[in-house]
N, C-alpha and C positions, 0 to 999 in steps of 0.2 A: 662715348664715355658720360658724357652729359645728360644725354638723351636717358641713359637706362637708369643711371644714378634716378632722376625725376622718379622712372618708373619704378625703382624700386621705393623709393620715398615714399610716395602714394600709396604702396601696399603696405607701406609699415606703418602709418600713421594713418589708422582705417577712423578713428574718430573727427580728426581735424578736418575734411571734406565736407564730411555730411551733418556738422555743428554749422548753426543757424548764428551767422555774424552779420553785426552792426552792417547797415549800408550806412554814405554818407547823409543823405536825407534823414535817415534815425538817430544820425549824432549833432545835428545841427536841431533835429527837432528835442533830443533830451540835453543841451544846450542852451534852448531857447528856454525851455520848461524849467531847470535850475535859475538862469535869469533871471524872471517874472517871480518866482517860488522867492529866492532872496530879498526882489526889489520890495514883493510882500510882507516880509518876516520883517526888513526895516523899516516902512510906514508904519503897520501895524505895532510894532515895541518903540521906535522912536531911537533906537539905535545908531545913527546917524554915520558913524564911522565904520558901520559894515560894510560898506560897496564905499566906500571914501577912496580915494588916489594915492592915500600915503597906508592905507590897509594894504591894498592889493600890492602895493607900491614893496611892502615890509612882504607881504607873502611873496612874494615873486623870488627876492634874497633869499628867502627862508628852503625856499621852493625847489634853488638851485642845486643844494647840495646831499640834498637830500635824491633828486632827481638823477644825478649823477651815481649816486652810490647802486639806486637802483638800475639805472642802466645798465654800472656793470656786475651785477649781479646776473641779468637778464643775458650776457654774453658769456658768462660762463656756465650755468646753467644749459642756456639751449647748446651746447658742450658735451653737457653731461656731468660736469662739475659743480657741484653743491658748494657754494662758497660764502658764510658764512664769517671771514675773517673781512670781511668790507670794511666794518669798526675799526678795524689795525690797521690797512691800508688805508684807509680817510688818516688818522694818527700818522702815517708816516709820510704822506701827502704836504698832511698840513705843517708837520715838525721840519722837513725839508722846507719846505714855504719859508718859511720863518727864518731859516737859517741863512738860506740864499736873499732872502727878498729885501733884509734890511743893508745888505750891502752890495746889491747889484738892482734894484726896484722890482717892483707889482709881474712884469713880464717874467723876469727871469723867476721869479717866483712860483710862477706858473708853472713852467715850465719842470725846476724841482720837485715840485710836488706831484708832477706827472710822473716823474722816472720814481720818487718813491714808493708812491704807491706800485710802482709797476714792480720795483725790486720785492714788495709784500706779496706779488701774483706770482714772482718767479718761484719764493720757495714753497707757495700754496701750490702752484706746479707740479714740481720736483716731489715733494709728497705724496701728492696724490694721485698723479700721471705716472711717476717711475717706479717709486717704491710702495705705489698700493698703499699708501696711509686712508683709514678712514677719515672724507670729507671734513665729517662734521667735527671729529677731533684734531685735525690738521686747522681745521679754520679759527677752532679754539686756543691750538696752541700759537697761531697767529698773531690773534689777538692781545693774548699774553703776553709775549714774545714785542711788540710794538709796543705798548704799554710801558715794560720796565728799557728798553732802548732807547726810547725818546726822554723819559725822565732822567735815564743816566746821563745821556747826547746831550738834555737842556741844564745840567747841572754843572760837566765839565765843559761845554761851550759859548754858554752864557752866565754860569751863576763864579766863575774861577775870580778872585778878587782880583784887583786892577787890570784884569782883561777888554782888551777893547769894545768888544760887546758889553761888557760892564760898564763900563765911562760911556758908552753909546744908550745905556737905561736898559740894561737885560739883565735877570736875576734867574736863580736856577729854576723857576714856574714858569718866565717866558724870555722869547727875545726881543731883542730891540726894534725900535718902531721902523718901518718900513714907509715908502712915499707912496701914495694914492694911487690908484686904478681907475683910469680916465674914465668919463661917462658920456653919455650922449643924452641928448635932449631936442625934441623937435621944436624951436621956441614958439612959432607962430601957434602949431594944435595944441603944444601943450598948455598953453595959456588960454587956450581957446575952450580947451577939455574941462579944464580946471573951475573955468567960470560956470559954467550948464551946471557942473557936479554941484555947486555952492546955492544954485537953487533949491535941492531937493526935490527937482518934478521926479514923479515917481514912474520907471524902467529909464527914461531917460536921461537923467543926471546919474541912476546908479550904471547903466552904461556908459557913463561919458566918465563915471571915479576910474570902474575898471580897464577901461579904453587909455587913460592918460597915464598911468601907472606902468605901460606899452612903449609912452613917449616919452618921459623922466624919469632924468637920473637913471640912466639902465645901463648896469656893467657892458663892457665887451664881452664880458666872462658869460654873464648871462645869457647874449648871441649867439658865442662859441656852442653853448651845452642846447642852444634851439638847435643849432647847426649838428651837432652831434646825435641829437635824439631822429632827427631827418636824415644824415649819414645810414647811421644803423639800421633802419628800416629797408631803405634801400640796399644796403650791401647785405644785409641777413635776409631779406625776401627776394630780392630782387638779383642779385648776380651768382655764376657759379661758384665762388666761396662762400657765401651766405649755406647755400643748398650743400657743401659738403660738409660745414661746420653743424648744420644741423642734425646733419644725418648722425654725427657722432652721439648728437644728445638722444637721438628717437633707434635708431639700430646701429651703432660701433660695427657691431661684427659684420652685417650687412655691405655694410661700408667699405672694411677693408677687404672684403669678397671684390669691389670694385674700385682697387687699387688706391684709397684715399688710407692718408695716412696719419688713421685716429689721433695718434701722439703729437704729432704739430696742430694737427689743429686744437686740441687741446691745452695745448702746451700757448699756444697763438691767443687762445679764450678768454684762460684765466690773467694771463699779462695784460692783455687791452682790459681787463674786468679791474684788475687795480691799478689802472696807468688811471683810467677814469673813475675811480673810490680817490686815486690819488689828487685828481684834480679838483673833487670837491671839496678832499680836505685842505688843499692851497686856496680855495673858493673863501672857506671858514677864514684862515689867518689874511689874506689881502683885506678882506671886508672891514675887520677890526685894527687893521695895520700893523700885528703881531703876531707871533705862534705864543699858545697859552696851556699850560697843563691843564687835561678833561673837556679843550676846548672843542671835541666834536660831541659828546653831550649824548652818545647813542646813536647820533642820525644816520649810522653805517648799518644796525639791527632797524629802523624806522624805514630806509632804505630795502632793503630785504621785504619787510611787508610790503611797500610799493610792487615790488617783479612778482608777490604773490598775488595782489591787486587786481596789478594789471596784466594778469594771467598770461604773462612771458610774454610779451607784447611793449613794443615801445610807446604806442600811443595810453595804453591803459597805464603803463609807468610813469609816462609825464601827468596824466589826470590825478594818479594817488600822490606823487608831489604833489600837485597843484591843492588839493586836500590838506595834506599833511601839517605844507607849509604855510596855510593860509590858517589853520588851526597854532600850530606856532608864533604867527604873528599876530595871532592875536592875543595868546593870552603874552605877550609880552608890552605891545602897545596898551590895547585897549582892556584887557583887565577883567572884570568881573563883569561890570554891566552888559559888556559883549555874550559875554558869553551866555550870563543869564538870558539874554534873547535867543539865543539859541538852543535853551531847554523849548522854547514854545515851537520852533523848525525842527527839532526832534523828534516831538510827540507827533507831530502832522507828518514828520515819514515815516514812523514806528504804525501811526492808523494807516497810511496807507500801503504799509507792506502787511500787517494783519488782514486785509480787506484783501489782498492778493492770493495770503495762504489761503483763506476763507475759499475763495474762488477755486483753487488748486484744490480743494478739500483736506488738505493738511490743518486739522484743527486745533492739535495742542500750540503749533507752532503759531495759527493765527490769535488763539488768546493769551500765550504769551507777550505777543506784539501788543497786542491791547491793550493787557494788563501794563507795560510797563510805559504804554501811550499815556495812558488813565497816570500812570504814580508821576510821569514828569511835567503835568497836565498842571493837575495840583500842585508841584513843587512851585511851579513858574508864577500861580497866581497866589501864593500865602508867601513866598516869599519875594525880596526885591534884589537880592546878592545871593552869589552864591561862594563857600568858604573860599578861602586863598588857595587853600592847598586841592581844591577841585580845578581853579584857573590856571593852575602851574601842572595840574595832569592833563588838562584836554588831550594836546596832540597825542600820548599814549593811550587815554582811552579813545579816543577817534580809532588810533590803529585797531585797537582789538573791537569795536562795533566794525570795522569795516572787514576785518577778517571774518570776525561770526555770520557778516551779510551776505558776504561773496564766496563765501568757500564752497560749497554745492559746483557752480559754475567754471569752479578750479580745472585745468588739464597740462598738467605740468610734462616736461618733455619724458617720453617714457623709461630712458635708460638712464634719467637725472641720478646721480648719486651712486651706481654700481659699479661696482668693480670691473673695470676692463683690466684683460689683460691679451697681448699680443699673440695671434694664431691658436686663440681658443676658440675659436668654433670649425676648427679644422678638425 
């Protein structure tokens, strides 16, 4: 049956085998070109924090919850269930982590976050798979339900006058603090890379600063996230379970005709989706040592954007999470000067896009890109800073720009979001 299913999957996904994919040499070349561009931007603008270990360490921490939310969305949508309830599932995970964490420590908090997010995923699966509720409506309902539930339970469990939680430092907006999550550092290598980064040599110091972030004060949950990305690739693209799950998102009727229990696979995918988003929410609570109202800050929605940017593949989700994490960390750590430096980088990127569009005979798009590049270049030379409001909005602006630039190459699962009823193909 596995061989038949592989054949059927190839038949119902005609665009996937014929699409041109990036090979590993091309990926390495793109990464090298990006590193060279960032190093040149740092050297030209003098924004030394652009490639510092602190900047990339903060970017790595900011990318983890976004990446976990995006990975959760990937699991759900590969099985054909649209999941915009990721934000609510992250809320449930962060609340559960704060509730358990102050009593039993950060590892128990991480597990509680996974369970809390999985509960949200189960609610979404029940509504969409069993009762056939519109996926968007169900996702919005999960977000609203999670917001109301966490606010109510925070008041009930953390804000009661004279309760143990309030005596331990909690209130109706946040949980009592929890212990630190252990981190790891490679002492000799970390110090050596930090020393090289401090010399500000072109490219060499930039590379040292980036690599230093990977070996200095790294949370164990960050390593777990890396393992989850690798595991997701192998499970979904290298196992019969993953093949069956993806067939539910491409052609559920064909999968059913080959003996696949589509309902079971959709349930499994959406619950795993919620668990991953819940772990992302738990990471936020563990990182600041407590749950706080409004802690997710829209990261579930940005995670959804990384999934779309990544074309529903783990590697693309990881790159998107890294980009959005970098922007998030930049506005928190560096503020105006680094955002001002990025105006020059964005102008150069738009100029390259204009040339590519002109080469493809898309003159209108080329003209718009060239005009935007000229405007940003003029802004960079005429102003020394950027408004604070723009600095704070930079992660969300990056989200819109990325989706606008890469929307034409996207190919979502064919049956994603479509209603499915057992036996409808007979």
